[in-house]
C-alpha positions in Angstrom: 0.1 -0.1 0.0 1.3 3.4 -1.0 1.1 6.5 1.2 -0.7 9.3 0.3 0.3 13.2 0.4 -3.5 14.5 0.6 -3.9 12.3 3.6 -2.6 15.0 6.1 -4.5 17.9 4.7 -7.6 15.6 4.5 -7.5 14.7 8.2 -6.6 18.7 9.3 -9.8 19.7 7.4 -12.0 16.7 8.8 -11.7 18.5 12.1 -12.3 21.9 11.2 -15.5 23.8 11.4 -15.3 24.1 7.7 -14.7 20.2 6.8 -18.1 19.1 8.5 -18.8 18.1 4.9 -15.8 16.9 2.4 -16.3 16.1 -1.1 -13.6 14.0 -2.5 -13.7 13.5 -6.3 -11.1 12.0 -9.0 -10.9 9.7 -11.4 -12.2 6.2 -11.2 -9.4 3.8 -9.1 -7.3 6.5 -7.5 -7.9 5.1 -4.2 -10.3 7.4 -2.7 -12.4 4.9 -1.0 -9.4 3.1 0.2 -8.0 6.4 1.6 -11.0 7.7 3.4 -11.5 3.9 4.9 -8.2 4.1 6.2 -8.1 7.8 7.6 -11.8 7.4 9.2 -12.4 3.7 10.4 -15.1 4.7 12.7 -17.4 6.3 10.0 -19.9 4.2 8.4 -18.9 3.3 4.8 -22.2 3.6 2.2 -21.7 2.3 -1.2 -24.6 4.2 -3.2 -23.6 1.9 -6.1 -25.6 -0.9 -4.3 -29.0 -0.7 -6.0 -30.8 -2.8 -3.5 -29.8 -0.4 -0.9 -29.9 2.8 -2.7 -33.9 3.3 -2.1 -33.5 2.8 1.6 -31.0 5.5 1.9 -33.1 8.1 0.1 -35.8 7.2 2.1 -34.2 8.4 5.5 -35.3 11.6 6.7 -32.6 14.1 8.0 -33.4 13.3 11.5 -32.6 9.5 10.9 -29.6 10.2 9.0 -28.6 12.3 12.0 -29.4 9.3 14.5 -28.3 6.6 12.4 -25.3 7.9 10.4 -23.9 10.8 12.0 -20.3 10.1 10.6 -20.4 8.5 7.5 -18.8 7.9 4.1 -21.2 8.0 0.9 -19.6 6.5 -2.0 -20.1 7.1 -5.6 -22.8 9.7 -4.4 -23.3 11.2 -7.9 -25.3 8.0 -8.5 -28.2 9.1 -6.4 -28.0 13.3 -6.1 -30.9 13.6 -3.6 -28.8 12.3 -0.9 -26.9 15.3 -1.3 -29.8 17.2 -0.4 -30.6 15.1 2.6 -27.0 15.6 3.9 -27.3 19.4 3.3 -30.4 19.1 5.4 -28.8 17.4 8.4 -25.8 20.0 8.0 -28.4 22.9 8.4 -30.1 21.3 11.5 -27.2 20.0 13.5 -23.5 21.0 14.2 -22.4 17.5 15.0 -22.8 15.2 12.1 -19.6 14.8 9.7 -19.7 13.6 6.0 -17.4 12.3 3.3 -19.0 12.3 -0.1 -17.0 10.5 -2.9 -17.6 10.5 -6.4 -15.7 9.7 -9.8 -17.9 11.2 -12.4 -16.9 14.9 -11.6 -19.4 17.1 -13.8 -22.3 15.1 -12.5 -21.2 15.4 -8.8 -19.7 18.8 -9.2 -22.8 20.3 -10.5 -24.9 19.1 -7.8 -22.4 19.8 -5.0 -22.1 23.6 -6.2 -25.7 23.9 -6.3 -26.6 22.4 -3.0 -23.7 22.5 -0.7 -22.3 25.9 -1.6 -20.5 27.3 1.7 -21.0 24.1 3.4 -18.4 21.8 1.9 -14.7 21.6 0.9 -13.9 20.0 -2.3 -10.5 17.9 -2.7 -9.3 16.1 -5.8 -7.4 12.6 -5.8 -4.9 12.2 -8.5 -3.0 8.9 -9.6 -0.1 8.4 -7.6 3.2 10.9 -7.6 6.8 9.9 -8.0 7.1 10.4 -4.3 4.3 8.4 -3.6 5.3 5.4 -5.5 8.4 5.4 -3.5 6.3 4.6 -0.3 5.6 1.0 0.7 3.1 1.7 3.7 0.8 3.6 5.0 3.0 4.5 8.0 6.0 5.3 5.4 6.1 9.0 5.4 5.7 10.8 1.8 8.8 12.9 1.0 8.6 16.2 -0.9 10.3 16.2 -4.2 12.6 19.0 -4.8 10.1 20.7 -7.0 7.6 20.5 -4.2 10.2 21.8 -1.7 10.8 25.0 -4.0 7.0 25.2 -4.5 6.3 25.3 -0.6 9.4 27.2 0.4 9.5 29.6 -2.3 13.0 29.5 -2.4 16.0 28.4 -4.7 16.9 24.6 -4.5 20.6 23.7 -4.2 20.7 20.9 -6.6 23.4 18.2 -6.5 25.9 18.1 -9.6 24.6 15.0 -10.4 21.5 12.7 -10.1 24.4 10.0 -9.7 25.1 11.6 -6.0 21.4 11.4 -4.9 21.2 9.2 -2.1 17.6 8.2 -3.1 18.6 7.5 -6.9 17.6 3.7 -7.0 14.2 4.4 -5.5 13.5 7.6 -7.4 14.6 5.9 -10.8 12.5 2.5 -9.9 9.5 4.8 -9.3 10.3 6.5 -12.8 10.5 3.8 -14.9 7.6 2.0 -13.2 5.4 5.4 -14.1 7.1 5.0 -17.8 5.6 1.5 -18.1 2.6 1.4 -16.2 1.5 4.5 -15.1 0.5 5.4 -11.6 -2.6 4.2 -10.6 -2.3 2.7 -7.1 -3.8 -1.0 -8.4 -0.9 -1.4 -10.5 2.0 0.2 -8.4 2.9 -2.8 -6.1 4.3 -6.1 -6.5 1.1 -8.2 -6.2 0.4 -8.3 -9.7 2.4 -9.6 -12.7 3.5 -7.3 -15.7 0.9 -9.3 -17.8 -1.7 -8.7 -14.8 -0.9 -4.9 -14.9 -1.5 -4.6 -18.6 -4.7 -6.5 -18.5 -5.8 -4.3 -15.2 -5.1 -1.3 -17.8 -6.9 -2.7 -20.6 -10.0 -3.1 -18.3 -9.7 0.3 -17.0 -10.0 2.1 -20.4 -12.6 -0.1 -21.4 -14.4 0.6 -17.9 -13.8 4.3 -18.4 -15.5 4.1 -21.8 -18.4 2.1 -20.9 -19.3 3.6 -17.6 -17.6 7.0 -16.9 -18.1 8.5 -20.4 -21.7 7.2 -20.8 -22.6 8.9 -17.3 -20.9 12.1 -18.4 -22.2 12.4 -22.0 -25.2 9.8 -22.3 -24.0 8.6 -25.4 -25.2 5.3 -27.1 -22.6 5.4 -30.0 -18.9 5.5 -28.3 -17.2 4.9 -31.5 -16.6 8.8 -32.0 -15.2 9.0 -28.6 -13.0 5.9 -29.0 -11.5 7.1 -32.0 -11.0 10.5 -30.3 -9.5 8.8 -27.3 -6.6 7.1 -29.5 -6.2 10.7 -31.6 -5.3 12.3 -28.4 -3.2 9.5 -27.1 -1.1 9.6 -30.5 -1.0 13.4 -30.0 -0.7 14.1 -26.5 1.5 17.1 -25.8 0.2 18.7 -29.0 -1.9 21.7 -29.7 -5.7 21.5 -29.7 -7.2 22.1 -33.2 -10.8 21.2 -33.0 -11.3 21.6 -36.5 -8.5 19.4 -37.8 -9.5 16.8 -35.1 -13.1 16.8 -36.1 -11.9 16.2 -39.8 -10.1 13.3 -38.8 -12.6 11.7 -36.6 -15.9 12.7 -38.6 -17.4 14.7 -36.0 -18.2 18.4 -35.7 -15.8 20.6 -34.0 -18.2 21.5 -31.4 -18.6 17.8 -30.5 -14.6 17.5 -30.3 -14.8 20.4 -27.7 -17.4 18.6 -25.8 -15.7 15.4 -25.7 -12.4 17.0 -25.0 -14.1 18.6 -22.0 -15.3 15.2 -20.8 -11.9 13.8 -20.8 -10.7 16.8 -18.8 -13.8 16.4 -16.2 -13.2 12.5 -15.7 -9.5 13.5 -14.8 -8.1 11.6 -17.9 -6.6 14.8 -19.3 -4.5 18.0 -18.4 -5.6 21.0 -20.6 -3.0 23.4 -20.5 -4.3 27.2 -21.6 -2.0 29.3 -23.7 -0.4 32.1 -21.9 -1.6 35.2 -23.9 -1.8 37.9 -21.5 0.3 40.2 -23.7 -2.0 41.4 -26.2 0.9 43.2 -28.3 2.7 40.1 -29.1 1.9 37.5 -31.7 1.0 34.1 -29.6 -0.9 31.1 -30.3 -4.3 30.9 -28.3 -4.8 27.1 -28.5 -4.4 25.2 -25.7 -2.4 22.1 -25.6 -3.7 18.5 -24.0 -1.7 16.3 -21.8 -2.7 12.7 -20.8 -2.8 12.5 -16.9 -1.3 8.9 -17.0 1.2 7.4 -19.3 0.1 3.8 -18.4 -3.3 4.7 -20.1 -1.7 6.2 -23.3 0.5 3.0 -23.8 -2.5 0.9 -23.3 -4.7 3.0 -25.6 -2.1 3.0 -28.2 -1.4 -0.7 -27.8 2.4 -0.1 -27.0 5.2 -1.1 -25.1 9.1 -0.7 -25.4 9.5 3.3 -25.2 7.9 6.5 -25.4 8.2 9.5 -27.8 9.5 13.2 -27.0 5.6 14.2 -26.7 4.9 11.3 -24.2 7.6 12.1 -22.1 6.7 16.0 -22.0 3.2 14.8 -21.0 4.5 12.5 -18.3 6.5 15.4 -16.8 3.6 18.0 -17.1 1.2 15.5 -15.6 3.5 14.7 -12.5 4.3 18.5 -12.0 0.2 19.0 -12.0 -0.3 16.1 -9.6 2.6 17.5 -7.1 1.3 20.8 -7.4 -2.6 20.0 -6.4 -1.3 17.7 -3.4 0.6 20.5 -2.2 -2.6 22.6 -2.1 -0.5 25.7 -3.7 -2.8 28.1 -5.7 -0.9 28.7 -9.1 -2.0 28.6 -12.6 -0.5 26.8 -15.4 0.3 27.6 -19.2 2.3 26.8 -22.2 3.6 29.5 -24.3 3.9 29.6 -28.2 4.7 32.8 -30.5 3.7 32.4 -34.3 7.6 32.7 -35.2 8.2 29.3 -33.4 9.4 30.0 -29.9 7.9 27.5 -27.4 7.8 27.1 -23.5 6.4 23.8 -22.6 5.4 24.8 -18.9 4.8 28.2 -17.4 3.7 28.3 -13.7 2.3 31.4 -12.7 2.5 32.8 -8.9 1.3 36.2 -8.1 4.3 38.1 -8.3 6.6 36.0 -10.5 6.9 33.0 -13.2 8.7 29.4 -13.0 9.4 28.3 -16.7 10.0 24.7 -18.0 11.4 23.5 -21.4 11.1 19.4 -20.9 13.4 17.5 -23.3 13.9 13.4 -23.4 17.5 13.8 -24.2 20.1 12.1 -22.2 22.6 15.1 -22.8 21.6 18.5 -22.5 23.2 20.9 -24.6 23.2 24.7 -25.0 20.5 24.4 -28.0 18.2 23.0 -25.3 17.9 26.3 -23.5 17.4 28.7 -26.8 13.3 29.1 -26.0 14.1 30.1 -22.4 16.1 32.7 -23.6 14.4 36.5 -24.1 11.2 35.4 -22.3 11.5 38.4 -20.0 10.5 40.7 -23.1 7.2 38.4 -23.5 6.0 38.0 -20.1 4.4 40.8 -17.9 6.2 39.4 -14.5 9.9 38.5 -13.6 11.0 35.0 -14.2 12.3 33.6 -10.9 13.9 30.4 -12.3 14.0 28.5 -15.6 14.5 25.0 -15.9 15.1 22.2 -18.6 14.2 18.9 -17.4 15.5 15.6 -19.0 17.0 12.3 -18.8 20.6 13.6 -18.4 21.9 13.0 -14.9 24.1 15.9 -14.9 23.2 19.2 -13.4 24.0 22.1 -15.7 23.7 26.0 -15.0 23.4 28.4 -18.0 23.4 32.2 -18.1 20.0 33.8 -17.2 19.2 31.7 -14.2 18.7 28.4 -16.4 19.2 25.1 -14.8 19.1 21.8 -16.5 18.4 18.7 -14.1 17.5 15.1 -14.2 13.5 14.9 -14.1 13.6 11.8 -11.9 15.8 13.9 -9.3 13.4 16.8 -9.4 10.4 15.1 -9.3 11.1 11.8 -7.5 
């Protein structure tokens, strides 16, 4: 079992006045149920997926909820939204009861939560495992902050080792990195209980279940063929700009349908949509967003691939990892990519209130001066100072370039 960084925040919120109702959402199989049942053993666990019991739960009055289930976990609560009304009624009448509401179809759950529990709940999201979480072997083993998270949380410049080879944690960081490359980071495939073949089968079943359950729940589709085509197209083109018209021509649907389906992929936590940075109206910048798959294991499964990844897949893996680590840290920042019409491109810009941190992501095993060209001259484009620039790659050697640009091993930085 892997420990989760979000656990400490969840426990802290659960005892606060604002945390009487906590809504925990995220993709299917990210470990939401396991996490809360471990952290809250005294809470009654109620599965709303049980069709026999569902009607019995909906028949309970607010007073009966308060008496019978004063502390409860309601799993897959989006299956019966009327229960959210019941929990609201309990919240409004009595100060003691506390509830955890779990759901995996974000759009269905969030719409009802925002309507019904506005100002009454804390919303938290659970993602696939991060690299530091993959390194843990039990609930009792602390999750170390990565170098990136330390920089993020302390708001300080990190002093990097000259080489990843000098990192005392190199072996375990490299193992976690290689696991993410081969199988992704869903908890079910993270341990040693499954063989390689069983992990592959689990991922295949996950992709099929996602299409047959989550997408059908979100979109009420009878024909999944266009979504299947889009899923494969996006997996092939992960890390690329989203041109809805071009995609529509490729898979045979309208551009509005493409935009709607891509929104479903984002809402169901399968993809990260990275908007273009375009705050400088006087510069010629592309406005198209980029899409990055959340999990490399899913990409490889959709494409039926083994034995290595492309440069774009590497970029998506790194950006998804950064995205998850930011979410786990609870730091409020905005993420962008940047591309000018004359070809300058920056893979990731993290925007803080008063500065930026920027990243170029290269799969190369040896970073050269040519790899930093897109990081130079950015000050003329951006509206706030750049605190630090990074090239993240497979090169184990740390290299420093003029302009406060540091090339560092991606597994060392994020592991």
